[in-house]
C-alpha positions, -999 to 999 in steps of 0.1 A, spaced: 346 0 136 329 28 144 311 53 129 330 73 98 336 113 114 340 122 83 304 122 70 294 156 80 264 154 55 242 126 33 220 133 -2 190 108 6 174 101 -33 133 92 -28 117 71 -52 93 96 -65 55 90 -77 40 56 -68 42 31 -92 26 -4 -99 63 -21 -90 72 7 -66 51 17 -35 51 35 -7 79 9 11 103 28 0 89 57 12 90 39 46 132 30 40 134 64 31 118 82 60 134 52 84 168 61 71 168 98 74 161 98 109 190 70 118 215 93 102 200 121 116 203 108 151 240 106 146 241 147 139 251 142 105 231 164 82 207 153 57 194 164 25 161 146 3 154 147 -29 124 131 -44 91 145 -58 63 130 -45 40 154 -25 20 123 -6 43 106 13 55 118 49 93 113 34 89 146 21 74 162 52 98 187 68 103 175 101 123 145 80 153 159 66 173 190 72 170 209 36 141 186 17 139 189 -27 104 181 -45 124 182 -73 120 159 -97 143 130 -100 168 137 -128 210 143 -128 200 184 -133 185 183 -104 211 163 -86 235 193 -100 212 221 -85 214 202 -51 252 199 -51 262 236 -64 235 246 -32 250 224 -6 292 219 -9 293 206 22 272 172 13 299 142 21 281 113 6 251 103 -15 226 71 4 209 59 -32 198 24 -20 165 35 -2 145 51 -30 140 16 -51 154 11 -87 148 52 -96 172 62 -71 195 32 -80 191 45 -115 198 80 -106 226 72 -92 245 53 -115 235 80 -140 253 109 -121 279 82 -117 286 77 -158 284 116 -164 310 123 -134 289 141 -113 296 125 -78 331 128 -87 332 173 -94 314 168 -63 334 148 -44 308 130 -35 310 98 -23 284 69 -29 275 51 8 254 17 16 266 4 -15 292 6 -46 288 8 -84 298 -22 -92 273 -41 -71 249 -28 -89 259 -27 -124 271 -66 -113 228 -74 -103 217 -56 -126 234 -66 -159 221 -97 -162 249 -114 -180 278 -104 -157 256 -115 -127 256 -149 -146 292 -150 -148 301 -140 -110 278 -167 -98 294 -196 -124 330 -179 -106 315 -187 -74 299 -221 -82 266 -206 -72 237 -227 -95 216 -207 -122 189 -219 -146 208 -218 -180 209 -183 -197 223 -160 -226 219 -126 -230 205 -110 -260 208 -73 -270 191 -76 -304 162 -92 -322 185 -119 -338 202 -127 -310 173 -138 -291 160 -157 -320 192 -178 -317 190 -181 -280 149 -194 -281 164 -218 -310 186 -232 -290 166 -235 -260 129 -242 -270 99 -231 -249 89 -224 -219 116 -194 -218 112 -167 -193 127 -134 -210 141 -109 -185 148 -69 -195 185 -52 -179 178 -26 -152 143 -33 -148 121 -28 -113 85 -45 -105 92 -74 -137 91 -47 -165 86 -63 -197 90 -94 -181 75 -128 -198 67 -163 -198 66 -175 -233 53 -206 -235 49 -213 -273 69 -196 -301 37 -174 -319 41 -150 -290 81 -149 -288 87 -118 -313 61 -96 -292 74 -105 -266 113 -100 -268 109 -70 -288 85 -57 -256 114 -70 -231 141 -50 -251 125 -21 -252 117 -20 -215 156 -26 -208 174 12 -206 203 -6 -224 182 -25 -247 190 -56 -229 174 -90 -222 185 -126 -205 166 -154 -218 160 -180 -194 148 -218 -193 115 -210 -174 115 -230 -140 79 -232 -144 67 -250 -108 96 -249 -83 94 -232 -57 107 -197 -46 119 -179 -17 136 -150 -5 165 -139 19 166 -107 37 202 -100 42 224 -72 63 263 -70 63 286 -46 75 322 -35 67 341 -60 93 322 -88 60 292 -101 97 263 -110 81 230 -113 98 197 -132 80 169 -107 88 146 -131 76 135 -157 51 103 -156 32 86 -180 11 61 -179 -19 34 -195 -18 31 -190 -55 54 -214 -74 82 -196 -97 62 -179 -130 44 -152 -108 61 -119 -96 75 -120 -62 56 -88 -57 23 -108 -70 28 -142 -44 13 -146 -11 45 -149 7 53 -166 41 76 -157 67 96 -181 78 99 -204 53 79 -233 57 82 -263 35 120 -261 35 144 -292 47 167 -274 73 197 -286 52 186 -267 18 179 -237 45 215 -242 54 229 -241 18 203 -213 9 219 -190 37 254 -203 27 248 -189 -11 232 -160 0 261 -146 21 288 -160 -6 268 -138 -31 261 -105 -12 299 -111 -4 308 -111 -37 297 -80 -53 312 -56 -42 328 -40 -5 299 -24 11 278 -20 40 241 -29 40 210 -41 28 202 -69 1 174 -95 -11 182 -123 -22 158 -147 -46 161 -185 -52 142 -215 -71 136 -248 -51 133 -276 -72 100 -295 -58 113 -328 -53 131 -343 -29 166 -333 -45 156 -300 -35 181 -282 -64 184 -245 -57 190 -216 -83 204 -183 -77 175 -162 -97 186 -122 -85 204 -101 -59 194 -71 -52 216 -48 -28 193 -21 -19 161 -24 10 134 -37 -13 98 -43 -9 106 -72 8 126 -55 28 94 -34 38 78 -69 49 108 -84 68 111 -53 93 76 -53 95 73 -91 104 107 -91 127 105 -58 139 133 -56 131 140 -23 113 161 -34 82 163 6 66 172 19 99 200 -4 106 215 -8 71 215 36 74 238 26 108 261 6 88 267 27 51 282 52 79 306 30 92 290 10 120 294 -27 127 265 -47 132 280 -58 168 280 -21 181 239 -14 172 212 -20 194 184 -44 187 156 -15 187 131 -38 199 147 -56 227 170 -22 239 191 -46 257 208 -73 225 229 -64 194 216 -61 161 241 -85 153 214 -111 168 193 -127 143 154 -124 148 132 -157 154 96 -158 153 71 -177 171 44 -167 150 35 -169 113 31 -143 88 12 -141 54 15 -110 29 -13 -109 -1 -13 -83 -27 -35 -64 -34 -52 -56 -71 -71 -26 -88 -83 -46 -119 -114 -28 -121 -95 4 -129 -79 -13 -164 -108 -24 -183 -99 -49 -206 -66 -59 -190 -52 -94 -186 -58 -97 -153 -32 -133 -155 -5 -128 -129 31 -136 -143 65 -122 -144 54 -86 -148 40 -76 -111 6 -58 -113 -8 -53 -75 -5 -15 -69 -1 -25 -23 0 -53 -5 -12 -65 35 2 -87 59 -14 -107 83 4 -117 121 -9 -153 135 5 -185 160 -4 -199 127 -3 -201 94 -40 -209 90 -49 -178 113 -26 -151 95 -40 -166 62 -70 -149 73 -61 -121 89 -50 -111 58 -78 -120 37 -99 -100 64 -75 -70 55 -75 -75 17 -113 -51 14 -128 -66 -15 -159 -74 11 -147 -111 20 -148 -121 54 -117 -146 57 -114 -179 32 -152 -195 25 -177 -193 53 -193 -162 33 -214 -174 5 -197 -156 -22 -172 -185 -35 -174 -198 -66 -194 -231 -75 -186 -236 -112 -166 -261 -119 -150 -249 -153 -147 -216 -137 -131 -229 -106 -105 -254 -132 -100 -220 -152 -93 -196 -120 -66 -220 -110 -47 -230 -146 -47 -196 -151 -35 -175 -120 -55 -144 -108 -60 -122 -79 -87 -138 -65 -71 -175 -59 -63 -176 -25 -102 -175 -25 -100 -203 -52 -85 -229 -39 -108 -229 -9 -136 -231 -33 -119 -263 -50 -116 -279 -22 -156 -274 -14 -166 -289 -45 -145 -316 -39 -119 -315 -62 -89 -335 -51 -58 -320 -36 -39 -340 -61 -56 -321 -88 -48 -292 -73 -16 -296 -69 -14 -305 -106 -24 -275 -117 -8 -249 -101 21 -267 -85 15 -251 -49 31 -274 -23 12 -300 -1 14 -289 26 -4 -252 19 -29 -273 2 -33 -291 31 -39 -263 58 -66 -249 36 -83 -288 35 -82 -289 75 -100 -250 72 -129 -267 54 -135 -297 78 -134 -278 99 -162 -253 86 -184 -282 82 -184 -296 114 -192 -265 128 -221 -262 97 -236 -290 120 -246 -272 152 -263 -243 162 -255 -219 190 -272 -233 213 -252 -263 213 -219 -254 198 -190 -269 221 -164 -247 232 -135 -266 216 -149 -267 186 -154 -226 188 -117 -218 205 -106 -243 174 -121 -220 148 -112 -186 166 -75 -200 167 -74 -208 127 -90 -173 119 -121 -179 111 -141 -144 118 -174 -144 140 -196 -136 105 -179 -162 92 -193 -186 123 -225 -167 119 -230 -177 84 -220 -215 88 -249 -217 118 -269 -196 102 -276 -166 128 -260 -134 137 -228 -122 141 -238 -106 176 -253 -138 185 -210 -159 180 -196 -127 196 -222 -131 229 -212 -166 231 -174 -161 224 -178 -140 252 -202 -160 275 -179 -189 267 -145 -165 274 -129 -171 244 -115 -136 242 -84 -123 221 -53 -116 237 -25 -95 227 8 -111 219 43 -88 210 63 -88 182 96 -88 199 124 -103 175 131 -127 202 104 -153 201 101 -135 238 139 -146 249 145 -114 261 121 -86 273 114 -64 243 102 -23 248 89 -19 219 46 -17 220 38 -37 189 10 -63 189 -6 -85 173 -38 -106 185 -47 -145 184 -69 -168 209 -52 -190 234 -64 -216 255 -70 -208 291 -39 -219 318 -49 -230 350 -27 -223 379 -18 -251 412 -46 -226 431 -70 -237 402 -69 -198 391 -75 -200 348 -63 -173 326 -51 -163 295 -13 -145 292 -26 -107 273 9 -95 268 -6 -55 262 -8 -37 294 -35 -10 294 -24 23 312 -44 47 326 -35 79 305 -63 91 283 -59 77 250 -71 83 215 -70 55 185 -64 66 149 -77 40 125 -54 35 91 -63 33 57 -53 -8 53 -40 -17 17 -32 7 -9 -50 12 -40 -58 34 -69 -82 57 -50 -70 52 -19 -30 57 -16 -3 69 6 -17 101 11 -40 88 43 -8 73 57 5 107 57 -24 122 77 -27 92 101 11 98 109 6 137 114 -22 126 139 -5 103 157 20 130 162 -6 163 171 -23 140 194 9 129 211 15 168 218 -21 172 229 -9 142 261 -28 115 249 -14 81 241 -16 71 210 -26 38 191 -28 25 160 -45 -2 142 -35 -7 107 -25 -38 84 -7 -22 56 33 -34 62 50 -8 33 38 22 56 56 47 79 18 47 100 26 8 107 64 16 119 68 -1 153 79 36 169 54 65 154 23 55 173 27 48 212 11 17 208 9 0 173 -19 -28 167 -8 -51 138 -42 -56 127 -71 -61 99 -91 -29 96 -120 -51 100 -149 -46 128 -141 -71 152 -107 -66 153 -113 -31 162 -138 -36 186 -118 -59 203 -88 -40 206 -116 -11 214 -127 -34 241 -97 -41 257 -79 -4 259 -109 19 262 -97 48 247 -115 83 249 -124 79 212 -113 69 177 -103 92 148 -118 84 116 -117 108 92 -72 108 86 -76 72 69 -95 77 35 -126 56 30 -118 22 49 -119 39 83 -148 63 74 -167 31 65 -161 17 102 -179 50 118 -216 37 117 -208 8 134 -189 27 157 -213 49 166 -243 23 170 -222 3 197 -217 40 212 -180 43 212 -171 83 203 -153 92 169 -136 120 173 -141 148 153 -164 153 127 -199 127 140 -215 104 121 -245 119 112 -226 147 94 -200 124 76 -232 103 68 -252 134 54 -224 141 28 -224 110 20 -261 102 15 -267 126 -17 -308 126 -8 -301 145 21 -272 167 9 -288 181 -18 -323 191 8 -291 211 32 -277 223 -1 -309 239 -16 -316 251 22 -283 271 17 -291 287 -16 -259 268 -32 -264 256 -65 -257 219 -80 -263 197 -110 -298 182 -110 -297 148 -100 -317 123 -94 -317 84 -75 -326 55 -84 -325 15 -73 -330 -4 -111 -330 2 -146 -363 11 -148 -362 39 -126 -328 55 -142 -346 55 -175 -377 72 -161 -352 101 -140 -334 107 -178 -363 120 -195 -362 149 -170 -322 151 -166 -311 153 -198 -281 136 -214 -253 133 -209 -260 123 -175 -232 109 -149 -237 76 -130 -223 67 -97 -225 42 -71 -231 58 -33 -210 47 -6 -174 42 -27 -140 59 -33 -118 67 -63 -148 69 -82 -155 38 -83 -187 26 -110 -188 60 -121 -195 65 -159 -203 93 -180 -238 81 -207 -250 101 -232 -280 74 -244 -308 51 -230 -290 24 -243 -255 34 -227 -276 42 -192 -293 4 -191 -260 -15 -192 -241 5 -169 -269 3 -146 -271 -28 -149 -233 -39 -144 -233 -16 -114 -266 -34 -97 -248 -70 -105 -215 -57 -85 -228 -34 -60 -265 -53 -50 -288 -30 -34 -266 0 -42 -285 33 -43 -276 49 -76 -267 85 -83 -276 99 -115 -265 139 -118 -268 159 -156 -235 162 -157 -224 198 -168 -201 193 -203 -173 219 -203 -174 230 -170 -140 239 -152 -139 216 -121 -120 229 -88 -117 217 -52 -117 234 -17 -94 217 13 -107 236 46 -102 229 89 -136 242 105 -141 236 148 -170 231 165 -172 270 167 -178 275 135 -147 293 124 -135 281 92 -103 285 72 -91 272 39 -61 259 32 -63 254 -8 -83 260 -40 -69 244 -65 -80 246 -101 -79 213 -123 -62 221 -156 -87 190 -173 -124 195 -174 -148 181 -151 -156 151 -159 -117 139 -156 -120 125 -114 -100 148 -95 -77 124 -88 -66 121 -122 -63 157 -128 -33 184 -131 -45 201 -100 -30 239 -101 -26 260 -65 -36 287 -65 -63 287 -93 -48 298 -129 -80 309 -143 -110 318 -119 -123 358 -119 -124 369 -83 -165 367 -85 -160 326 -84 -134 328 -62 -157 346 -40 -184 320 -45 -161 289 -41 -152 307 -9 -186 309 7 -203 278 -6 -169 262 18 -180 281 50 -217 275 45 -211 236 41 -183 231 63 -208 248 92 -237 235 77 -221 201 84 -210 206 120 -175 198 105 -151 197 130 -119 188 117 -112 187 76 -133 189 45 -124 186 11 -152 204 -15 -155 198 -52 -171 221 -75 -178 224 -108 -178 262 -129 -200 265 -154 -211 301 -169 -196 321 -140 -219 296 -116 -205 277 -88 -220 240 -86 -212 220 -56 -201 184 -70 -194 167 -32 -182 173 -4 -159 150 20 -154 159 55 -126 138 60 -88 142 54 -82 142 16 -61 133 -16 -48 168 -16 -42 176 22 -4 167 16 2 183 -18 -15 216 2 9 214 33 40 206 6 31 235 -13 25 259 11 49 244 42 20 241 70 11 213 89 -24 216 85 -32 179 97 -16 185 129 -42 214 131 -65 199 120 -61 166 144 -57 194 175 -88 210 163 -108 174 162 -94 165 200 -113 200 213 -75 213 220 -77 240 199 -94 265 185 -94 274 144 -85 311 151 -58 296 177 -29 290 143 -12 316 129 -14 303 96 12 317 76 14 303 40 46 307 16 45 302 -19 62 317 -49 43 307 -84 23 279 -86 25 241 -70 9 215 -99 -2 182 -87 5 157 -117 -8 124 -116 15 94 -123 1 61 -144 10 28 -147 -8 14 -183 33 3 -192 16 -31 -170 -14 -29 -191 -5 -25 -223 -40 -35 -240 -60 -8 -219 -80 20 -226 -58 45 -215 -89 78 -219 -94 92 -187 -129 99 -169 -146 96 -137 -130 68 -126 -98 70 -112 -67 53 -129 -37 68 -114 -12 52 -86 6 85 -71 15 120 -81 48 145 -82 47 181 -75 58 204 -99 66 244 -86 64 271 -116 73 303 -110 48 315 -138 22 306 -163 42 309 -189 66 276 -175 64 259 -209 57 226 -187 24 243 -179 15 252 -213 19 216 -226 -3 204 -201 -25 231 -205 -27 222 -245 -32 185 -236 -62 188 -211 -92 178 -233 -69 148 -253 -79 118 -227 -110 127 -218 -135 97 -219 -170 86 -212 
């Protein structure tokens, strides 16, 4: 059946600010969906309150509404656009589905003659209402765990008495496992049942028998109106049941399933999808499988929308699920659509993988002091990374190298645990670093059978780990001078980094790199092509691996490199790696805009990133995508292969910026601001000397490397003092101290966590107002300030956690002039080429400098959305030397004020101190537009401004 021609205008509901459990994978899905629908000549109207994402960029839809996700906003939009025929709620996670249901219950869709596409209301209700879902599965003979629904405390107690412990409590209509828990003993039941009932918007929980230790699998499906179904990807959780799939290490394709059981899972998934309603779109189905020969199957849940896993499955296979699901929602059938990668096969063709992908979540427990770090049914991770390799071992290593937690991969870096009790405890209570602890346990000689008994991780995965450790031991017997070529090749094929191999042989990383080059063991690049190379792929989407040389009949030896280098001038944009607190989706926004601007300037664009949730890693954003760790060795090999004009580092947050030093040492051109200027801004001593020269005030400060030095400094600086380590992001480790005891404790803690770091001690300006400015500067010293924001919270709350108002609401002309003058002077003195962000503290009408960051900042997307101007596009053209600042016709448009409002995910950590301070804790943000300062919402924010300030 071809496209439904009656649909001329579609409303897409976004997912709002990023929280734990609902991150930027929905921004990726929504962006793909909007593009897919517009390709059909259909108008797209979008509502989403998140200013940091590419999804809310003016280029993405015909009309964008940065409004709160409420039925009130929906009614306003429908009144303004009576032409809307349909609403697509499946791209915005649980937030969009819940809003869509609320609008349905209030009769809003009916009142405005709007129909749902991509899902039907019955499907949402059946899959979200645990009791209805259970009854459906019983009707269609799909096995489920023994379970009962409770809508009151009393009912819950009765069910617990009947089933016995351990039990699982799952609230209805929640996301990311909110409120879910495993109850091992009777004493914990009352509190966890109450929490579950409160977390569910309809105060209903499903209590089921815990399938602890069972294996967990997911299937991603697409279905069209003709009932054609394709399974896009099978995903196996390395962690067993009991850990939320968003917090599990996952592997695709499934590794330890027998073919018979896999076929059964397929059949059940298709049966479930067909039975929940008559709709066309995507679905994610989760199963538990018993870890014995019987391989009993139990269905856990089905989500009739694109999910976190569908972003992963899209990147893993190269099959753009959200894009195709949107076309199916418009009435197309799978066999009428083209596979986007091959351009020659149909979308009804199931992807085949000739490689392995491993996803590892990224946590931020350091931001939630006192939080329970044990992983369970409630998701706690803030982002994720994906590694692609020819084997599970290579993909696992690449994923661990992508995490940016100062580890070089598994083992061989001297950072493993050596204490037996500690290792056993970490295996027993799954925590964020269990992926590394398994390796440490094997290195200590703990038998695989014991590790399996404790973790219930399948023996196949543990044997893969064991092989890696055996290889490490073998290589440790050699020196650089006598390491056999076959051993070095095997280590590289299994994903070991050069610096890990150097650690094994006690030599330098550069020596291993030289040895590799001499032995001709070079990285080769392979296509992600959806079809295991059976058909030619048209899309340049690559991962790296190592291959043994092939010898032709004529004696010529070669390795097969599928990445063909063109003779066009090229530029590489370094991505920002996994999302975390302090570095979120806003840097992905900047990277995407940077890529598009470089294309407009005639460059071939190359993107390097490892985050599966983002638009920057979409196969058709850049001219070439390398889905690789943002890790020195991988980047350098790509640079050697592609030979770009230079690398853009100032759009990928601290991740990309941290590599500027190495790039500069290796003679790679940094496009835009030079490494020396970037380093000058980070090096507090040099930066303060510069400010003194420029006659710009800054808080009195000193630098200490020991607790003794810090104590002596305190005598000259006066308390309160703000302490922070150098070269960190998101205020990591920052604290305000008010006496010598606190000072000593914090300094000792910091130097233990970051050995050898220089600590900065600033006199803290108590009661000061904080403001910040973003600007673009060119090589000739022309500066344009794109926005000045005033924080509602006082100085001392991290800028990422503050409500920021654009333009300022309370700064006099004299103060504003100082901000403008300081910004111009600093941008020029740092020889900034591109973007710069400067933070200020204002006390007694004097403007002090807190810090300057010559890169894209968290606030750039917010300012661009508020003023309706493509600032990153302009800044990139300036960096490339294509334009001067004076070439652009700046015309910011903003009626009233825009406020950037931080959003926190404290609900995931009930016992954590929620006070705000110099270390950032927010996971996302929304934008609020107000006409004037009499607005009630502004008044409320202002009245609460000091409530959360902590040391």
